[in-house]
MIMARKE-10833 format. One record per residue: x, y negated, z negated of N, C-alpha, C, CB in turn; residue number from 0. Coordinates in steps of 0.001 Angstrom, whole numbers. Each point is the difference from the previous one (the first is absolute). Glycine has a CB too. Example, Ala and Ser with C-alpha at 12.3 -4.5 7.8 and 13.67 -1.06 7.14 Angstrom:
BEGIN
REC      n_px      n_py      n_pz     ca_px     ca_py     ca_pz      c_px      c_py      c_pz     cb_px     cb_py     cb_pz     n
REC     13190      5690     -7800      -890     -1190         0       900     -1200         0     -1892      1173     -1246     0
REC      1542     -2223      1966       820     -1190       -60      -770     -1090      -730      1184       628      2145     1
END
This chain:
BEGIN
REC      n_px      n_py      n_pz     ca_px     ca_py     ca_pz      c_px      c_py      c_pz     cb_px     cb_py     cb_pz     n
REC    316643     -3866     -2717      -845      -621      -906     -1026      -887       757      1843       100     -1746     0
REC     -2443      -348       979     -1265      -723       640       102      -937        29     -1214       972      -415     1
REC       499     -1924      1370       422     -1271      -490     -1962      -404       291      3593      -587       826     2
REC     -4159      -897     -1307     -1112        25      -119     -1119       192      1202      1062     -1137     -1811     3
REC        42       821      3427      -618       446      1186      -681      1898      -157      2049     -2144      1422     4
REC      -396      2543     -1648      -326      1590       391     -1281       564     -1136      2969       543       893     5
REC     -3332     -1606     -2238     -1087       428      -659     -1120      -429       506      1146       154     -1706     6
REC     -1340     -1085      2179     -1186      -645       947      -575       864       986      1060     -2062      -168     7
REC       210      2819       938      -717       410      1338       -61      1707     -1436      1360     -1749      3672     8
REC     -1024      2385     -4561      -276      1005      -231     -2008        35      -382      3155       308      -713     9
REC     -2942     -1129       101     -1825      -357      -585      -703      -356      1147       406     -1113     -2334    10
REC       235       879      3412      -553      -210      1106      -594      1602       740      1725     -2443        78    11
REC     -1072      3702      -352      -254      1410       255     -1547       461      -218      2486       353      -722    12
REC     -3286       258      1226     -1514        -4       -23       291      1042      -767     -1325      -927      2087    13
REC       218       652     -3190      -493      1250     -1012        -9       887      -188      -652      -608       -36    14
REC       339      1273      1693      -300      1567       144       903       347       123     -1646       259       778    15
REC      2879      -995        73      1131       910      -132       878       204     -1156      -114      -492      2037    16
REC       293      -516     -3250       726        31      -873     -1013      1051     -1000      1458     -2539       581    17
REC     -3012      2945        22      -323      1388      -856       504       922       496     -1821      -475      -671    18
REC      1926       855      1989        11      1045       230      1657        64         1     -2539       274      1137    19
REC      4205      -689      -995       703      -186      -848       352       983     -1576      -801     -2092      1505    20
REC      -394      1334     -1941       247       316     -1573     -1093      1399       -39       549     -2983     -1237    21
REC     -1248      3514      2080      -755      1447       158      1614       927       214     -3011      -850      1529    22
REC      3769       231      -449       907      1328       692       901       -68     -1231        52      -157      3023    23
REC       110      -873     -4128      1142      -149      -629       -51       837     -1082       326     -2113       758    24
REC     -1792      2049     -1200      -815       761     -1212       -28      1656       464     -1796     -2359      -630    25
REC      1848      2439      1725      -699      1439       589      1881       670        90     -3141      -896      2048    26
REC      4056       473     -1774      1482       504       533       255       141     -1866      1040     -1622      3132    27
REC     -1265       376     -3883       267       341     -1853      -734      1576      -360      -350     -3083      -888    28
REC     -1018      3314      1379      -783      1387      -886       828       743       807     -2755      -299      -739    29
REC      3196       590      1860       780      1078       866       681       132      -676      -115      -241      1900    30
REC      1170      -651     -2135      1021       295      -363       375       882     -1390        54     -1939      1474    31
REC     -2066      1454     -2073       831       535     -1870      -460       955        59       121     -1641     -1759    32
REC     -1592      2570      2640      -256       936       135       668      1235      -490      -810     -1350      1380    33
REC      2028      1683      -564       857       744     -1163       201        91     -1111       596      -137      1093    34
REC       -75      -730     -1700       361      -391     -1390     -1393       448      -911      1781     -2232       838    35
REC     -3168      1511      -349     -1031        81      -829      -388      1411      -204      -660     -2193       672    36
REC       607      3095       980        69      1221       -71       471      1129      -650      -270     -1051      1252    37
REC      1575       620     -1425       633       813      -845        53      -419     -1633      1257       531      2216    38
REC     -1366     -1716     -2413      -629      -426     -1149     -1347       640      -775      1096     -1846      1110    39
REC     -1685      1837        24     -1482       508      -712        -4      1409       142     -1462     -2007       594    40
REC      2142      2715       351       215      1594      -452       887       288      -724      -647       605      1647    41
REC      1344      -934     -2370      1063       516      -882     -1364      -134     -1315      3170     -1016      1198    42
REC     -3941      -625     -1644      -716       107     -1169     -1026      1196       251       344     -2585      -616    43
REC     -1044      3003      1847      -688       543       353       644      1661      -496      -885     -2183      1834    44
REC      2031      1919     -2014       459      1801      -292       344       -12     -1487      1294       701      2489    45
REC     -1007     -2089     -3044       515       639     -1279     -1534      -321      -758      3178      -513       -34    46
REC     -4374       144       456     -1197      -280      -597      -440      1641       -85      -587     -2782      1009    47
REC       993      3453      -279      -848       860       783       368      1361      -884        16     -1340      2663    48
REC      1490       933     -3017       404      1567      -889     -1059      -685     -1051      3174      1150       310    49
REC     -3436     -1627     -1083      -377      -165     -1589      -747       251       376       740     -1256     -1355    50
REC     -2028       828      1943     -1513       676       111      -431       859      1297      -650     -2053     -1347    51
REC      1679      2902      1873      -400       930       563      -541      1459      -773      1503     -1362      1558    52
REC      -589      1527     -2532      -442       966      -665     -1512       -69      -911      2617       305       157    53
REC     -2805     -1685      -262     -1273      -765      -636     -1450       367       618      1651     -1996      -395    54
REC     -2152      3354      -120     -1248       374       841     -1166      -731      -465       830      2248       407    55
REC     -1051     -2934     -1467      -956     -1281      -188      -107      -559       850       317      -352     -1649    56
REC      1002      -427      1947       338      -771       630      -409       218      1357      1511      -356     -1592    57
REC     -1156      1491      1894      -538       186      1270     -1343       351       573      1960       378      -196    58
REC     -2758       282      -865     -1382       -39      -212      -665     -1108       398       385      1283     -1611    59
REC       -88     -2623       903      -263     -1255      -493       -60      -823      1841      1525       256     -3199    60
REC      -319       -66      3527       162      -589      1205      -395       747      1050      1586     -1109      -869    61
REC     -2715      2273       882      -405       692       692     -1456      -359       -98      1909      1557      -127    62
REC     -1893     -1911     -1261     -1446      -771       102      -156     -1384       628      -380      1173     -2006    63
REC      1030     -1650      1265      -245     -1624       695       621      -191      1720       454     -1124     -2870    64
REC       293      2002      3440      -217       197      1622     -1336        71       315      1966      1225       291    65
REC     -2261      -350     -1041     -1619       548       139      -899      -974       438       246      1471     -1803    66
REC      -294     -2501      1173      -867      -715      -653        15     -1009       735       176       784     -2020    67
REC      1081     -1056      2204       733     -1370      1036      -495       125      1645      2568        30     -1605    68
REC     -2532      1681      2042        60        77       970     -2333      -102       637      3542      1542      -531    69
REC     -4217      -797      -809     -1460      -124      -132      -276     -1660        64      -273      2412     -1566    70
REC      1035     -2781       951      -274     -1295       -54       336      -966      1471       468       530     -2705    71
REC       388      -413      3260       762       524      1346     -1161      -255      1323      1618      2189     -1515    72
REC     -1905      -699      1535      -994        67       555     -1726      -560        52      1911      1430      -157    73
REC     -1846     -1579      -765     -1417      -276      -498      -129     -1762       443       -24      2155     -2401    74
REC       920     -3106      1921       404     -1100       271        55        15      1521      1121      -298     -2228    75
REC      -400       912      3542        25        78       764     -1392       323      1034      2256       183     -1228    76
REC     -2764       629       424     -1513       416       462      -909     -1484      -278       208      3013      -840    77
REC        96     -3521       -44     -1351      -976       -39      1039     -1573      1024     -1749      1086     -3429    78
REC      3000      -575      3220       134     -1217      1069      -392       125      1463      1794      -526     -1379    79
REC     -1704      1469      1921      -964       809      1358     -1153      -562        78       748      2194      -208    80
REC     -1685     -1223      -971     -1592      -361       188      -190     -1865      -313      -882      2980     -1101    81
REC      1374     -3487       223      -168     -1840       341       435      -213      1436       733      -944     -2505    82
REC       377      1351      2646       589      -791      1633     -1001       298       976      2609       378      -217    83
REC     -3245      1520       403     -1653      -200       763      -693      -908      -366      -319      1947       204    84
REC      -304     -1883     -1164      -820      -758      -619       180     -1408       261      -120      1680     -1506    85
REC      1112     -2265      1425        27     -1427       159       -22       -26      1857      1591      -740     -2753    86
REC     -1304      1624      3794       245        -2       837     -1695      -108       620      2699      1080      -463    87
REC     -3494      -217      -382     -1643       224       889      -871     -1043      -539       -62      2700       223    88
REC      1036     -3418     -1518      -749     -1506      -582       337     -1426      1444       808       825     -3473    89
REC       382        18      4005       238     -1567       165      -699       157      1906      2968      -800     -2226    90
REC     -2966      2150      2361      -593       461      1795     -1287      -670      -316      1029      2747       930    91
REC     -1693     -2492     -2100     -1408      -575      -208       -79     -1507      -250      -579      2191      -943    92
REC      1439     -2700      1067       351     -1639      -443      -462      -288     -1673      -612      -948      2825    93
REC       713      1630     -3953        -7      -404     -1227       959      -417      -549     -1313      1100       -78    94
REC      1860     -2025      -389      1293      -792      -518      -721       -47     -1521      1158     -1742      2417    95
REC     -2257      2353     -3089       315      -285     -1634     -1235       803      -328      1261     -2636      -365    96
REC     -1464      2744      -744      -651       721      -559      -682      -120     -1374      1297       893      1468    97
REC     -1880     -1690     -2448       345      -409      -814     -1498        90      -787      2275     -1240      1090    98
REC     -1594      1229     -2644     -1153       197      -825      -536     -1636       304       922      2171     -2098    99
REC     -1664     -2556       918      -310     -1095      -908       291      -194      -539      -866       -72        93   100
REC      2245      -296      -661       865      -140     -1313       499     -1630       835      1038      3236     -1251   101
REC      -617     -4063      -132       -65      -874      -202       906     -1071      1667      -458      1196     -3185   102
REC      1868        80      2713       998      -475       980      -231       517      1163      1540      -257     -1471   103
REC     -2444      1644      1738      -451       305      1364     -1124     -1614       381       126      3452      -437   104
REC      -733     -3848      -358     -1154      -824       491       595     -1700       463     -1837      1670     -1862   105
REC      2977     -1881      1359       853      -999        47       546        64      1086       278      -141     -1995   106
REC       333      1325      2484       821      -193      1046      -859       402      1739      2231       628     -2182   107
REC     -2939      -158      1442     -1400       145      1523      -858     -1401       222      -735      2822      -691   108
REC       900     -3521      -370     -1256     -1499       356      1296      -960       361     -2594        94     -2189   109
REC      4150      -121      1683       832      -706       553       203       530      2138      1211      -246     -3320   110
REC     -1406      1483      3528       346       291      1261     -1310      -609       287      1718      2123       176   111
REC     -2812     -1666      -297     -1156      -694       563      -353     -1675       336      -527      2076     -1185   112
REC      1455     -2849       429       183      -932        64       894      -724       883      -821       648     -1732   113
REC      1882       120      1626       937      -360      1333      -233       819      1121      1763      -673     -1367   114
REC     -2729      1226      1425      -288       146      2030     -1914      -315      -346      2441      2889      1471   115
REC     -3066     -3669     -2326      -656      -298       333      -335     -1531       571       -54      2037     -1218   116
REC       456     -2645      -101        62     -1339       547       412      -666      1464       330       186     -2241   117
REC     -1012      -992      2703      -115      -721      1404       420      1475       865       859     -3083      -612   118
REC     -2235      4120       467       -37       917       922     -1104       120       132      1674       926      -268   119
REC     -2551       358      1001     -1184       519       -41        -9       507     -1040      -356       230      1927   120
REC      -999       606     -2480       130       978      -867     -1634       612       225      2154     -1195     -1817   121
REC     -2291      2320      1496     -1409       400       -66       178      1322     -1188      -847      -827      2919   122
REC      -326       815     -3157      -557       539     -1123     -1501       460      -365      1808     -1266      -398   123
REC     -1041      2572      -430     -1450       629      -105       -21       762     -1539      -273       482      2948   124
REC      -927      -962     -3339       310       195     -2211     -2058      -271       405      3650     -2050     -2064   125
REC     -3692      2397        67     -1428      -147      -325      -556     -1306        25       295      1802     -1262   126
REC        71     -2150       156      -136     -1629      -358       817      -880       267      -898       580     -1461   127
REC      2433      -442      1592       866     -1088       342       486      -556      -845      -904      -284      1469   128
REC       306        14     -3154       156      -487     -1062      1314       -44      -346     -2007       573      -438   129
REC      2083       428       167      1752       937      -607       820      -337      1070      -734      2435     -1203   130
REC       246     -2286      2260      1107       -27      1336       804     -1550       238     -1813      1901      1380   131
REC       565     -2810     -1531       306     -1591       623      -616      -440      -740       278      -133      2143   132
REC     -1354       482     -2798      -745     -1278      -237       686      -983     -1448     -2423      1511      1158   133
REC      3022      -139     -1540       391      -159     -1425      1537      -655       317     -1572      2268     -1292   134
REC      1977     -3836       202      1130        30       131      1300       634      -355     -1306     -1294       226   135
REC       321      2549      -565      1567      1037      -181        26      1273       422       460      -983     -1900   136
REC     -1343      1129      3308        28       293       772      1459      -236       906     -2494      -111      -705   137
REC      2418      1928       879      1056       257      1449       -53      -974      1191      -319      2426      -420   138
REC      -790     -2762      1079       -99      -714      1128      -243     -1761      -357      -987      2488      1191   139
REC       887     -3101     -2472      -930      -935       -79       718      -856       759     -1183       409     -2071   140
REC      2610      -578      1865       834      -891       933        59       168      1492      1250       -71     -1882   141
REC     -1341       871      1938       157       569      1451     -1550      -553      1154      1628      2591     -1418   142
REC     -2654     -2646       869     -1080       -25       305       -14     -1402       190      -838      2029     -1002   143
REC      1024     -3037       -24      -131     -1287       103      1448      -577       870     -1688         4     -2410   144
REC      2887       718      2785       763      -440      1452        59       895       693      1275     -1370      -655   145
REC     -2416      2297      1284       570       714       654      -831     -1082      2178       286      3113     -2970   146
REC        33     -2590      3624      -185      -344      1265     -1603       275       327      2633       527       566   147
REC     -3002       412     -1048     -1067      1151       700       -54       869      -849       401      -135      2210   148
REC     -1893       162     -2671      -748      1034      -949     -1048      1345       521       131     -2291     -1386   149
REC      -277      3145      1447      -882       688       416      -782       861     -1251      1415      -102      2293   150
REC     -2190       -72     -3526      -600       617      -527     -1118       960      -258      1181     -1381        32   151
REC     -1002      2091      -682      -981      1005        52      -250       380     -1441       683       817      2321   152
REC     -1814     -1273     -2608      -586       511     -1941     -1088       421       386       752     -1720     -1877   153
REC     -1692      2794       690      -923       580       -76     -1169     -1121      -142      1374      2082      -821   154
REC     -2032     -1747      1455     -1644      -807        97      -593       641     -1296      -593      -169      2945   155
REC       457     -1621     -3803      -731       263     -1298     -1215       713        41       910     -1886      -684   156
REC     -1680      2141      1640     -1861       202       138       725      2096       803     -2101     -4043      1200   157
REC      2755      4274      -985       168      1196       478      -222      1102      -966      1417     -1050      1498   158
REC     -1237      2022      -554      -325      1236     -1202      1697       487      -521     -2766      1240      1433   159
REC      3529     -1591      -178      1576        33      -402       717      -393     -1607       -85      -685      2624   160
REC      -462      -461     -2770       242      -978      -823      -828       616     -1210       429     -2073      1782   161
REC     -1665      2714     -1955      -382       911     -1153       612      1450      -361     -1943     -1225       549   162
REC      2255      1661       577       574       939      -552      1379       539       237     -2102       226      -104   163
REC      2868     -1487        49      1439      -634      -516      -134      -118     -1722       423     -1663      2509   164
REC     -1713      1493     -2922        -8     -1002     -1155      -460      1522      -605      -673     -3222       551   165
REC        62      3531      -418     -1110      1834      -840      1474       573      -117     -3057       956      1649   166
REC      3938      -634      -322      1281       875      -652      1011      -461      -733      -280      1046      1618   167
REC       196     -2267     -2115       948      -800      -797      -105       366     -1306       -78     -1788      1407   168
REC       148      2447     -2583      -301       787      -879       353     -1755     -1283       772      3556      1332   169
REC       100     -4464     -1262       -49     -1057     -1000     -1207      -694         3      2239      -235       150   170
REC     -2939       398     -1210      -900      -929       172       134     -1421      -279     -1011      1794      -291   171
REC      1943     -2641      -107        58      -972      1053      -330      -484      1374      1023       444     -1316   172
REC      -678       553      2308      -297      -380      1203     -1462       504       568      2562       -66       219   173
REC     -3662     -1308      -568      -968        -8       548      -359        61      1624        29      -900     -2155   174
REC     -1204       527      2672      -409       -92       955       151     -1466       538     -1253      1995      -645   175
REC       343     -2852      -484        55     -1598       413      1263      -567      -628     -2636      -358        44   176
REC      3712      1023      -699      1442       157       145       992      -744      1099      -873      2076      -894   177
REC       562      -100      1272       102       -89      1599       -38     -1016      1079      -774      1613      -691   178
REC      -655     -2069       747      -399     -1060       938       635     -1006      -215     -1887       651       239   179
REC      2113     -1111     -1573       345     -1529      -792      1372      -321       425     -1391       345     -2262   180
REC      1933      1189      2361      1699        52       468      -393      -246      2079      1441      2573     -2706   181
REC     -2041     -2435      2992       -16       474      1872      -243     -1652      -487     -1303      3084      1732   182
REC       216     -3751     -2231      -394     -1446       434      1337      -800      -262     -2708       134      -661   183
REC      3448        49      -136      1481      -651      -625       737       140      1363       173       859     -2856   184
REC        26       -66      3158      1219       341      1462      -861     -1159      1079       817      3479      -180   185
REC     -2407     -3097       -41      -404      -478      1414       376     -1807      -171     -2346      2243       537   186
REC      2243     -2674     -1987      -406     -1408      -264      1425      -386       317     -2107       -62     -1899   187
REC      3373      1355      1477      1132      -816       780       673      -332       825      -151       287      -929   188
REC      -382      1053      1840       234       -95      1825      -941     -1355       511       170      3104       487   189
REC     -1413     -3643      -810      -627     -1267       634       732      -952      -712     -2361       738       570   190
REC      3358      -528     -1961       931     -1545       -44       888      -319      1078       139       221     -2313   191
REC       608      1103      2594      1334       468      1012     -1017      -799      1759      1374      3463     -1792   192
REC     -2526     -2700      1884      -559      -622      1609      -193     -1320        30     -1248      1853       508   193
REC      1160     -2322     -2001      -185     -1850       163      1194      -365       -50     -2032      -597     -1156   194
REC      2760      1098      1241      1267      -752       171      1007       370      1699       -49       157     -3236   195
REC      -816       203      3872      -232       679      1867      1617      1261      -380     -1100     -3266      2456   196
REC       311      4189     -3491       555      1099      -298      -359      1113      1518      -296      -662     -3098   197
REC      1066      1353      3478     -1022      1185       869        10      1186      -697       486      -744      2281   198
REC     -1419       710     -2961      -839       958      -922     -1178       573       976       485     -1450     -2405   199
REC      -682      2539      2419      -784       823       421      -106      1206     -1104       545      -860      2439   200
REC     -2036      1270     -2504      -364       800     -1299     -1248      1102       576       613     -2311     -1973   201
REC      -421      3316      1694     -1311       824       160      -284       665     -1142       303       344      2222   202
REC     -1901       325     -2396      -386       751      -802      -174      1134      -182      -402     -1361         5   203
REC      1169      2376      -143      -618      1195       509      -856      1093     -1164      2103      -333      1879   204
REC     -3088      1406     -1561      -757       432      -911       541      1487      -952     -1813     -1338      1742   205
REC      2675      1592      -497       963      1264      -403       583       622     -1478       591      -934      2129   206
REC      -923      1690     -2846       452       548     -1262      1879      -517       281     -2347      2563      -413   207
REC      3179     -3317       130      1454      -209      -270       796      1183       -25      -590     -1838     -1214   208
REC      1650      1643      2480       206      1212       146      1814      -394      -182     -2583      1120      1691   209
REC      3200     -1841      -732      1246      -795      -300       212     -1333      -288       482      1430      1143   210
REC        86     -1605     -2127       558     -1458      -121      1620      -125       571     -1685      -338     -2284   211
REC      1277      -661      3342      1438       157       901      -119     -2240        75      -182      3667      2264   212
REC      1589     -3790     -1545       704     -1354       187       742       331      1020        97      -941     -2185   213
REC       -37        14      2894       907       261      1429       292     -1639       -60     -1291      2398      1814   214
REC      2873     -2448     -1757       313     -1016       348      1791      -235       857     -2123      -423     -2139   215
REC      2560      -195      2601      1341       148       541       261      1686      1259       782     -1613     -2929   216
REC       -90      2423      2127       204       735       520         5      1467     -1486      1190     -2021      2411   217
REC     -1899      1288     -2891      -474       649     -1756     -1614       526       143      1625     -2132     -1683   218
REC     -1758      3585      1103     -1562       287      -608       153       989     -1342     -1247       -86      2649   219
REC       -11     -1194     -3629      -140       613     -1217      -733       853       520       258     -1529     -1685   220
REC      -499      2708       714     -1548       910      -422      -208       570     -1059      -136       544      1796   221
REC     -1183      -490     -2336      -316       588      -979     -1137      1056      -281      1065     -1890      -319   222
REC     -1278      3015      -427      -982       570       649     -1396      -341     -1169      1853      2046      1509   223
REC     -3031     -2275      -963     -1126      -184      -949      -599      1561      -620      -645     -2434      1505   224
REC      1614      2799     -2851      -321       897      -223     -1364        95      -878      2367       351       532   225
REC     -3354       681      -443     -1133       383      -276      -146       158     -2167        40      1380      3254   226
REC      -810     -2210     -3638       744      -613     -1271      1285      -796      -600     -1183      1570        87   227
REC      2195     -1687       662      1142      -205      -454        42     -2087       280      1170      3297       695   228
REC      -919     -3979     -1013       261     -1400       119      1805        97      1324     -1546      -870     -3458   229
REC      1200        78      4197       830       298       881      1098      -530      -303     -1439       275      1414   230
REC      1703     -1947     -2070       792        65     -1108      1268       478      -169     -1806        42      -541   231
REC      1724      1775      -156       623       700      -221       -30      1483       895      -156     -1567     -2055   232
REC      -193      1124      3210       639       861       826      1179      -546       822     -2129      1069        -2   233
REC      2965       286       586      1007      -748       840       312      -712       909       138      1052      -640   234
REC       460     -1951      1291       135      -957       825      1594       693       892     -1549     -2307     -1849   235
REC       484      3014      2705      1022       219      1589        74     -1383       896      -929      2719       354   236
REC      2440     -2809      -237       494     -1138      1267       791       372       914       -57     -1540     -1319   237
REC      -329      1191      2469        20       314      1404       731     -1138      1191     -2263      1346      -890   238
REC      3536      -645      1574        68     -1260       588      -148       709      1805      1835     -1686     -2366   239
REC     -1619       562      2749      -692       244      1642      1770       -38       457     -3221     -1681       465   240
REC      2595      3223       560      1614       679       593      -485       143      1191      1241      1452     -1826   241
REC      -119      -823      2330      -551       553      1979      -215      1427       135      1619     -1681      1304   242
REC     -1396      2336     -2914      -627      1146      -189     -1554       187       593      1621       -24     -1990   243
REC     -2103       793      2838     -1108       386       515     -1230       687     -1187      1738       296      2288   244
REC      -394       251     -3194     -1024      1174      -962      -272     -1055      -982      1102      2727       150   245
REC      -538     -4443      -742      -143      -410      -877     -1523      -216       -43      2365      -674       -86   246
REC     -2370       801     -1779     -1519      -305      -488      -461     -1263       128       228      1527     -1510   247
REC       941     -2545      1366      -238     -1425       771      -412      -415       983      1127      -121      -792   248
REC     -1515       515      2019      -792       461       770     -1144       248      -645      1597       690      1239   249
REC     -2082       930     -1413     -1480      -128      -261      -417     -1031      -693       -94      2051        62   250
REC       425     -2659     -1620      -345      -627      -741     -1155     -1037       433      2191       657      -875   251
REC      -553     -1185      1876      -245     -1331       379     -1285        63      1628      3117      -803     -1288   252
REC     -3370      2141      2085     -1091      -103       335     -1221       179      -628      1260       304      1345   253
REC     -1156       682     -2022     -1017       -55     -1329      -619     -1325      -430      1390      1785      -858   254
REC      -783     -2543       892      -682     -1184      -253      -531      -528       803      1062      -257     -1224   255
REC      -314       -29      2644      -313      -661      1025     -1680       397       321      2771       -44       807   256
REC     -2767      1493     -1107     -1278       416       618     -1078        65      -725      1134      1063      1256   257
REC      -843     -1292     -2500      -795      -163     -1129      -542     -1598       372      1468      1839     -1902   258
REC      -588     -2733      1904      -308      -966       141     -1403      -222      1301      2700      -324     -1174   259
REC     -2023       986      2105      -564      -305      1177     -1685       925        60      2920      -464      1178   260
REC     -3027      1162     -2363     -1079       479       162     -1224     -1081        43      1160      2026      -996   261
REC     -1968     -1642      1888     -1435      -954      -166      -739      -320      -574        34       360       932   262
REC       -55      1298     -1825      -906      -376     -1511       470      -468      -818     -1006      1353        52   263
REC      1662     -1672      -187       721     -1159     -1222       152     -1268       294      1278      1527      -717   264
REC     -2436     -2557      -222       -45     -1348       724       883      -500      -646     -2103      -351       701   265
REC      2883     -1027       384       489     -1192      -978      -410      -537      -600       797      -254       807   266
REC      -212      -694     -2051      -399      -887      -896       314     -1037       576       129      1124     -1801   267
REC     -1191     -2216      1934       305     -1526      1069       113      -142     -1684     -1586     -1017      3126   268
REC      3247        54     -3435       123      -663      -889      -600     -1410       -68      1699      1479       -68   269
REC     -2082     -2195       933      -672      -976       305     -1529      -151      -193      1838        25      1282   270
REC     -2672      1071     -1127     -1162      -104        37      -719      1154      -955       414     -1174      2317   271
REC       549      2307     -2695      -600       282     -1568      -519      1714       574     -1202     -3155     -1260   272
REC      1030      3376      2295      -568       582       863       849      1578       493     -1004     -2690       542   273
REC       322      3854      -378       400      1090       566      -833      -179      2169        75      1676     -3508   274
REC      1445     -1500      3784      -754       146      1365       496      1120       595      -353     -2299       393   275
REC       -55      2377       143      -453      1515      1008        12      -249      1455     -1705       853     -1724   276
REC      2470       231      2256       672      -101      1376        43      1246       576      1347     -1785      -597   277
REC     -1795      1952      1833       228      1358       794      1094       157       276     -1703        58       871   278
REC      1527      1251       -68      1757       313       165       642      -816       707      -197      2097       -44   279
REC      -598     -2862      1414       810     -1064       743       552     -1323      -620     -1347       902      1660   280
REC       288     -1042     -2856       762     -1304      -895     -1097      -649      -309      2226      -451      1090   281
REC     -3102       806        52     -1311     -1424       -32     -1254       644     -1594      -147      -605      3970   282
REC       790      -896     -4392     -1169      -304     -1008     -1679       780      -158      1437     -2254       499   283
REC     -1378      2634     -1497     -1594       763       115      -938      -711     -1001       938      2522       528   284
REC      -316     -2405     -1749     -1176      -792      -826      1360      -336     -1447     -3271      1713       903   285
REC      2708     -2452     -2088       349      -453     -1194     -1004       245     -1305      1230     -1599      1547   286
REC        16      1827     -2586     -1014       189      -877      1059      -387     -1509     -1845      2137      1715   287
REC       640     -2955     -2311       503      -579     -1291       557      1301      -666     -1775     -2109      -277   288
REC      3046      1938      -335       455       938     -1529     -1079      -150      -997      2600      -463       117   289
REC     -2802     -1030      -292     -1405       101     -1308      -456      1033      -116      -877     -1787       256   290
REC       228      1632       839     -1472       790       313       507      1192       635     -1692     -2026       456   291
REC      2527      2732      -707       563      1581      -155        66       302     -1334      1419         1      1930   292
REC      -626      -940     -2401       -18       543     -1409     -1439        45     -1024      2494      -931       323   293
REC     -3262       -11        93     -1254       -37      -637      -626      1239       252      -202     -2346       170   294
REC       233      2685      1200      -681      1008       568       512      1478      -734      -254     -1583      2339   295
REC      1403      1206     -2219       923      1391     -1034      -410       395     -1264      1943      -745       814   296
REC     -2396      -401     -1306        64       257     -1465     -1571       205      -220      2313     -1519      -735   297
REC     -3527      1064      1483      -807       113       -13      -227      1750       479      -153     -2859        63   298
END
């Protein structure tokens, strides 16, 4: 008979011991029932085979079904093997996600950017920056306001790159003046952030935009500016930093650093609204006002 004390001691038995005891009892029961189970199945199979053994149509259908199942099995096996190989290649390259620009994909991407970017350093290359961080609906709008430090590279509104990019887009609503207006709006937001002691730096490049990138934390987001297509409609690739020397994260990261350090690309002084040109040693050479460059470009 169990008394209250013995029941309490039984309850104190570690759960993993009880689990192993249950497994042993179950396996013993299955082992003891195997002879009866096999005997029953063999009798049933023999009885059914006597009925259908002489049915040629049934045998033909069985052969067809078996052939189809084998084809599906081997195709599925090959598909799984190819996917595993591609997944291994992507993992070695640091690629963790490749998305279309659907609603759910954009929402997940924005959530990841906010998780990785807020209260951290962020680096961005874009064209106007308007849909990226100036527009309240932009993926980096909250991030740019709450980051620790930001390095931003946008198109020079007076450069040839901006003119070429506008001409390559077939949408009649995209004009050079609207392009420049979006850049000015982005500069205005960065000026506001700079005024509240945010560590914000901006450079304006003149080349035709090639990659749209955002780097923050251990993640990197990249799109390609395809000629004639809106970058918002291009796939977005997400890379994560890892220890693999072949990871594309390191390559894109180095691309940004080299582009940022290019002495031909002036830095925009958010306090004086001037472009500051420096030599390779970092010494200031000259300054130009962006309004004068835009006026000269229009003339």
